Backbone bond lengths (Angstrom), bond angles and torsions (degrees), N, CA, C in turn:
res aa  C-N    CA-C-N  psi(-1)  N-CA   C-N-CA  omega(-1)  CA-C   N-CA-C  phi
1 M - - - 1.461 - - 1.530 108.01 -
2 I 1.314 116.52 133.64 1.462 122.00 177.87 1.526 108.26 -90.90
3 V 1.333 115.59 125.73 1.465 122.18 174.92 1.518 106.28 -105.43
4 S 1.336 116.61 113.68 1.464 121.11 -177.91 1.519 110.14 -113.41
5 L 1.320 115.57 141.34 1.463 121.74 174.86 1.508 108.67 -103.21
6 V 1.323 116.73 135.64 1.459 122.00 172.15 1.517 105.73 -115.61
7 V 1.330 115.74 119.00 1.463 121.05 -175.45 1.522 109.35 -129.58
8 A 1.310 116.12 127.71 1.459 121.19 169.82 1.516 105.70 -102.15
9 A 1.324 116.57 116.40 1.463 120.87 -176.36 1.520 110.01 -135.84
10 S 1.299 114.95 144.27 1.463 119.83 175.71 1.527 108.82 -78.05
11 A 1.296 116.45 171.94 1.457 121.46 179.45 1.525 111.63 -59.28
12 N 1.331 116.95 -28.27 1.467 119.92 178.97 1.528 111.80 -98.33
13 E 1.355 116.36 22.45 1.467 124.34 173.02 1.526 115.20 72.31
14 V 1.303 119.34 17.54 1.460 121.64 175.82 1.517 108.32 -77.08
15 I 1.357 116.72 130.45 1.467 120.20 178.71 1.522 111.52 -115.29
16 G 1.315 117.36 -5.64 1.450 119.64 -179.96 1.515 111.13 -166.69
17 A 1.321 114.42 159.98 1.465 121.32 176.49 1.515 107.65 -148.87
18 D 1.312 116.34 122.78 1.468 121.49 179.51 1.527 111.98 54.90
19 G 1.344 116.64 40.82 1.448 121.03 176.10 1.512 115.57 77.09
20 A 1.312 118.77 15.96 1.467 121.33 -179.49 1.524 109.18 -147.67
21 L 1.336 115.73 172.39 1.463 118.94 173.03 1.522 108.95 -63.67
22 P 1.324 117.86 142.41 1.464 119.79 -177.85 1.529 113.58 -80.53
23 W 1.326 118.23 8.56 1.452 122.64 179.38 1.528 108.91 -154.37
24 H 1.315 115.82 168.34 1.467 120.92 174.31 1.520 107.14 -127.96
25 L 1.331 115.66 103.90 1.462 121.64 -179.65 1.526 108.51 -121.55
26 P 1.318 116.93 103.49 1.469 120.06 -176.74 1.523 114.07 -52.93
27 E 1.340 117.97 -38.01 1.466 119.39 -179.30 1.529 111.54 -66.20
28 D 1.333 117.89 -35.13 1.472 120.70 175.50 1.524 110.69 -66.98
29 L 1.317 116.96 -41.49 1.462 120.75 179.62 1.529 110.88 -65.23
30 R 1.329 117.13 -38.30 1.465 120.39 176.52 1.524 111.22 -64.03
31 R 1.324 115.66 -44.30 1.479 120.00 178.73 1.519 110.58 -61.17
32 F 1.326 117.52 -43.05 1.460 122.00 177.86 1.530 109.94 -59.84
33 R 1.316 116.45 -46.61 1.461 120.79 -179.98 1.530 110.42 -61.65
34 E 1.329 117.55 -44.26 1.466 121.32 179.91 1.527 111.86 -62.25
35 L 1.325 116.55 -41.12 1.462 120.82 -178.92 1.525 112.81 -68.17
36 T 1.329 116.79 -39.59 1.467 120.07 -167.46 1.527 115.16 -102.61
37 T 1.322 119.00 -19.00 1.466 119.94 -178.33 1.524 110.07 -61.26
38 G 1.327 114.49 134.38 1.450 121.24 -178.74 1.518 113.92 87.84
39 H 1.319 116.44 0.05 1.464 121.57 -178.13 1.530 110.23 -117.78
40 V 1.313 114.77 169.91 1.466 122.22 171.45 1.518 107.57 -85.29
41 V 1.345 115.83 137.61 1.466 121.21 175.59 1.530 108.65 -121.35
42 V 1.323 115.96 139.62 1.456 123.16 179.27 1.513 108.02 -113.54
43 M 1.329 115.78 134.70 1.468 119.81 -179.19 1.517 110.47 -152.28
44 G 1.325 114.82 163.79 1.451 120.79 173.07 1.521 110.90 -83.78
45 R 1.322 115.52 170.26 1.464 121.42 -177.06 1.520 112.46 -60.94
46 L 1.331 117.93 -41.87 1.465 119.76 -178.01 1.528 111.53 -65.90
47 T 1.320 116.93 -38.16 1.462 120.07 176.26 1.523 109.98 -64.62
48 Y 1.330 116.15 -43.76 1.463 120.35 177.60 1.530 110.38 -59.49
49 Q 1.314 116.47 -45.51 1.466 120.18 -179.64 1.527 111.38 -63.92
50 S 1.328 117.32 -37.75 1.474 119.68 179.27 1.530 110.66 -65.93
51 I 1.331 117.36 -34.12 1.468 120.83 176.64 1.521 109.87 -67.02
52 L 1.338 116.58 -45.39 1.464 119.68 177.47 1.523 111.06 -60.73
53 D 1.336 116.81 -42.15 1.465 120.72 -179.95 1.521 111.33 -62.81
54 R 1.325 116.71 -39.30 1.464 121.14 -176.40 1.531 112.08 -78.79
55 L 1.344 116.91 -44.36 1.463 120.81 -173.62 1.524 113.97 -99.19
56 G 1.311 116.42 -25.67 1.457 120.71 -175.17 1.518 113.01 86.60
57 H 1.345 117.00 2.43 1.463 122.90 -179.98 1.530 107.88 -163.01
58 P 1.329 117.04 165.07 1.478 119.45 176.46 1.531 110.78 -66.62
59 L 1.313 115.76 169.45 1.457 121.30 177.34 1.523 109.90 -60.57
60 T 1.310 116.39 130.69 1.457 120.13 179.43 1.527 110.21 -84.41
61 G 1.325 115.30 152.02 1.456 120.17 177.11 1.509 114.36 74.28
62 R 1.316 117.21 11.86 1.453 122.17 -179.88 1.520 109.40 -140.13
63 T 1.307 116.98 149.87 1.457 121.19 169.67 1.519 106.78 -92.88
64 S 1.317 116.57 126.23 1.460 121.58 -178.51 1.518 110.11 -102.32
65 V 1.328 115.90 131.93 1.458 122.59 172.91 1.526 106.01 -113.91
66 V 1.332 115.77 117.63 1.459 121.85 -174.68 1.528 109.36 -108.63
67 V 1.322 115.94 131.16 1.460 121.51 176.31 1.523 108.06 -93.59
68 S 1.330 116.01 118.58 1.463 120.06 179.89 1.517 110.27 -161.67
69 R 1.326 115.28 136.81 1.462 119.98 173.58 1.520 110.91 -90.57
70 T 1.341 117.86 -8.33 1.468 120.31 -174.64 1.521 114.47 -119.16
71 L 1.313 118.22 -19.70 1.460 121.15 -176.76 1.521 109.93 -75.70
72 G 1.313 115.69 128.73 1.466 120.41 176.54 1.514 110.50 -85.70
73 D 1.315 116.14 -152.55 1.463 121.53 178.03 1.525 108.47 -63.98
74 P 1.343 117.67 119.94 1.462 119.79 -177.00 1.527 113.97 -71.78
75 G 1.328 117.45 -18.14 1.457 120.39 178.34 1.513 114.38 80.97
76 Y 1.319 117.41 11.86 1.466 122.08 177.30 1.525 108.16 -122.12
77 P 1.332 118.04 132.00 1.471 119.77 -176.40 1.523 114.39 -64.69
78 G 1.308 119.05 -26.95 1.462 121.23 -178.53 1.505 114.12 -91.20
79 V 1.340 117.33 12.75 1.465 121.42 -178.39 1.516 109.22 -121.32
80 R 1.332 115.82 126.69 1.459 121.80 177.25 1.523 107.49 -118.42
81 V 1.319 117.14 142.71 1.456 122.47 -178.87 1.525 109.23 -115.01
82 T 1.335 116.03 133.86 1.456 122.52 174.35 1.528 108.33 -124.74
83 T 1.309 116.31 161.50 1.463 119.18 -176.72 1.523 113.76 -99.47
84 S 1.324 117.73 -1.47 1.461 119.79 178.63 1.525 109.77 -149.13
85 L 1.313 115.62 157.24 1.465 119.80 178.59 1.529 111.60 -65.99
86 P 1.332 119.88 -43.95 1.470 117.65 177.31 1.533 112.49 -58.13
87 E 1.325 116.84 -39.20 1.464 120.79 177.21 1.530 110.58 -64.83
88 A 1.327 116.85 -40.63 1.468 121.44 179.36 1.525 111.04 -64.27
89 L 1.321 117.01 -44.08 1.463 120.19 -179.76 1.523 111.28 -65.62
90 A 1.328 116.73 -40.30 1.466 120.12 177.84 1.528 110.62 -64.26
91 L 1.333 116.71 -43.74 1.462 120.26 178.55 1.524 110.89 -64.29
92 A 1.322 117.42 -43.24 1.467 121.07 179.07 1.518 110.76 -59.84
93 E 1.313 117.03 -40.91 1.457 120.51 178.98 1.531 110.94 -63.72
94 V 1.319 117.08 -43.99 1.463 121.10 178.75 1.524 110.82 -63.74
95 L 1.334 116.69 -47.21 1.465 120.68 -178.86 1.531 111.32 -62.88
96 A 1.328 116.42 -42.02 1.462 120.04 178.73 1.526 110.26 -64.10
97 A 1.323 117.05 -45.93 1.464 120.64 -179.58 1.529 110.99 -62.21
98 E 1.328 116.93 -41.65 1.471 120.39 178.23 1.524 111.83 -61.33
99 A 1.341 116.20 -29.96 1.462 121.06 179.20 1.534 111.66 -87.14
100 G 1.334 117.07 1.60 1.454 120.75 -179.19 1.516 113.14 78.69
101 D 1.307 116.87 20.70 1.459 122.31 -177.27 1.528 109.77 -100.87
102 S 1.305 116.73 151.06 1.465 121.02 178.49 1.525 111.93 -113.00
103 E 1.336 116.71 11.07 1.464 120.74 -176.19 1.519 109.54 -147.93
104 F 1.344 115.59 144.52 1.455 120.90 166.58 1.512 108.09 -135.57
105 F 1.339 115.68 163.88 1.456 121.84 -171.89 1.524 111.70 -118.09
106 V 1.316 115.73 138.55 1.463 122.87 172.02 1.518 105.90 -102.38
107 I 1.343 116.85 126.29 1.462 119.80 -171.58 1.522 113.81 -120.62
108 G 1.324 118.93 11.16 1.461 120.02 173.60 1.502 112.84 126.42
109 G 1.255 115.29 176.08 1.439 134.37 1.03 1.522 112.17 -92.64
110 E 1.314 113.02 -153.73 1.463 121.33 -170.01 1.528 112.90 -54.28
111 S 1.317 118.32 -51.98 1.468 119.58 -176.06 1.528 111.42 -68.27
112 V 1.319 117.58 -33.79 1.464 120.41 177.17 1.522 109.13 -66.13
113 Y 1.323 117.97 -45.54 1.466 120.92 177.22 1.528 110.14 -57.83
114 R 1.308 116.25 -49.53 1.472 120.89 -176.46 1.532 110.74 -57.73
115 D 1.330 116.20 -44.13 1.459 119.58 -175.27 1.525 113.66 -77.02
116 V 1.326 117.94 -26.88 1.467 119.91 -177.20 1.530 112.25 -95.96
117 L 1.290 118.22 -13.31 1.469 121.52 -175.96 1.533 113.56 -49.59
118 P 1.337 119.94 -43.76 1.473 118.49 179.55 1.534 113.94 -61.56
119 A 1.331 118.14 -25.55 1.469 121.62 -178.33 1.526 112.63 -91.67
120 A 1.315 117.28 -10.73 1.463 120.55 -174.81 1.524 110.93 -73.32
121 V 1.319 114.54 140.83 1.449 121.56 178.35 1.521 110.89 -96.65
122 R 1.331 115.74 -37.38 1.459 120.49 -175.40 1.518 109.19 -133.44
123 H 1.332 116.39 138.09 1.455 122.35 177.24 1.519 107.42 -117.94
124 T 1.304 117.60 123.85 1.458 122.10 176.91 1.513 106.83 -113.74
125 R 1.325 116.73 116.75 1.452 120.22 -172.89 1.508 110.20 -123.87
126 S 1.310 113.92 135.68 1.445 120.75 172.68 1.517 106.35 -109.06
127 C 1.304 117.50 119.35 1.461 120.66 -175.50 1.516 109.89 -109.66
128 R 1.311 115.51 121.68 1.456 121.68 -179.79 1.514 108.90 -131.77
129 S 1.294 116.08 153.25 1.467 120.39 173.38 1.513 108.46 -78.60
130 A 1.298 115.68 135.86 1.464 119.89 179.19 1.506 110.26 -106.73
């Protein structure tokens, strides 16, 4: 199974500001959508919450696995919650394999990236000046 990280980072390594991306670049958002649609995505609770805040719903066309010790039932059929990163990665692998996929994506935040980096096979980075 390929574990890929998708990271939007500024030249000075900033990946977020006040719980959201520090910029709005439509071409980056399109690239993210193209890379991840149809795949399983793994994220932390704050990243999940920032997506809900921005879109009003989870990412469409993707199964989301959220790592959280506090989040209850999200109320969306395409969202699964786990209490640890190892559990999330194992679930993502199972869900991807069941869908006939050989890859899933880790999309943030900082602590999730830090902890999964040793297992990642591919890193896709968008670098912008902030």
